[in-house]
Phi, psi and omega in degrees: 000319179303317181295328182288319183293322178291317174302313176296324180293317184295317183295320177295323180298316181294340176289339183096219183280100175231154175250118178276128185262318186204148169238131178242120174261133177204169177246137174260146173264122180287177181296327180274006180089004179280142173286138177234112177289148190214145175230132175252127179250124180256116181217169175220148173285139181264157178250123182282353180275338183273135178292145178296148185294327185269011181290146176302146180271084180270155172065020178265140176299145181278160181277127182238000000 
């Protein structure tokens, strides 16, 4: 398991700017009946030029 976690972390770092939404750990069974640990990562690439959705709304004109 530690090797799998290190590999997943390295792979995510290599992707660059991403937002990870979820990690799902599970075991798959191979053809010979052996448990094979697996991790599914759900992510999206982030655009550094876009403001974050939760960022404060600065510099917006006030309502008059």
